[in-house]
C-alpha positions in Angstrom: -2.7 -11.7 8.9 -1.6 -14.6 6.5 -3.6 -14.9 3.4 -5.5 -18.1 3.3 -5.8 -19.7 -0.6 -9.6 -19.3 -1.7 -9.0 -22.0 -4.6 -10.0 -20.6 -8.0 -11.7 -17.2 -8.4 -15.4 -17.7 -8.3 -17.3 -14.8 -10.5 -21.0 -14.0 -9.6 -23.6 -12.0 -11.5 -25.3 -9.5 -9.5 -28.8 -9.1 -11.5 -29.8 -6.1 -10.2 -26.8 -4.3 -10.7 -26.0 -5.9 -14.4 -22.8 -6.7 -13.5 -20.4 -9.0 -12.0 -18.3 -9.2 -9.6 -15.1 -11.0 -9.3 -14.1 -13.1 -5.5 -10.7 -13.8 -5.7 -10.1 -14.3 -2.1 -11.6 -15.5 1.1 -11.2 -12.0 3.0 -13.2 -10.2 0.1 -15.8 -13.1 0.2 -16.2 -12.6 3.7 -16.3 -8.7 3.1 -19.1 -9.2 0.7 -21.0 -11.2 3.4 -20.6 -8.4 6.0 -20.9 -5.5 4.0 -22.5 -6.3 0.4 -24.7 -8.5 0.9 -28.4 -7.7 0.1 -30.0 -10.1 2.4 -29.2 -11.0 5.8 -30.9 -14.8 6.0 -29.7 -18.5 7.4 -27.3 -19.0 4.4 -25.3 -15.7 4.8 -25.1 -16.2 8.5 -23.9 -20.0 7.8 -21.3 -18.5 5.3 -20.0 -16.0 7.7 -19.5 -18.9 10.2 -17.6 -21.1 7.9 -15.3 -18.7 6.3 -14.6 -17.0 10.2 -13.6 -21.2 10.7 -11.3 -21.2 7.8 -9.8 -17.9 9.0 -9.1 -19.4 12.2 -7.6 -22.6 10.5 -10.7 -24.6 12.1 -12.0 -25.8 9.0 -10.9 -26.6 5.1 -11.4 -23.7 2.9 -14.3 -26.0 0.5 -16.7 -25.5 3.4 -16.7 -21.9 3.4 -16.6 -22.2 -0.6 -19.7 -24.3 -0.7 -21.5 -22.1 2.3 -20.6 -19.1 0.0 -22.5 -20.7 -3.2 -25.6 -21.4 -0.8 -25.4 -17.7 0.1 -24.9 -16.6 -3.6 -27.9 -18.4 -4.5 -30.1 -17.3 -1.4 -29.4 -13.6 -2.2 -30.4 -13.8 -6.0 -27.0 -13.7 -7.2 -25.8 -15.9 -9.9 -22.4 -18.0 -10.6 -21.2 -16.5 -13.9 -20.4 -19.7 -15.7 -19.3 -17.8 -18.9 -16.7 -15.6 -16.7 -15.9 -18.3 -14.3 -14.9 -20.7 -17.2 
């Protein structure tokens, strides 16, 4: 399996757990969406579809990152601007 560059790591704040999670690879983002996401909504499903497309080399990474950020928002997570800076 080829590891696809995710770009700059994203750090999300998990308010219910009071901690952060750094997402460093597209595979890690995929795992979180599939196995550890608190809600199963449209934005999560779109993010999974976009990540799958990138992993199949059918879409640019930026589309998956944007979809992941939308899923972060609707899941009640927040981007940790301090940790991401």
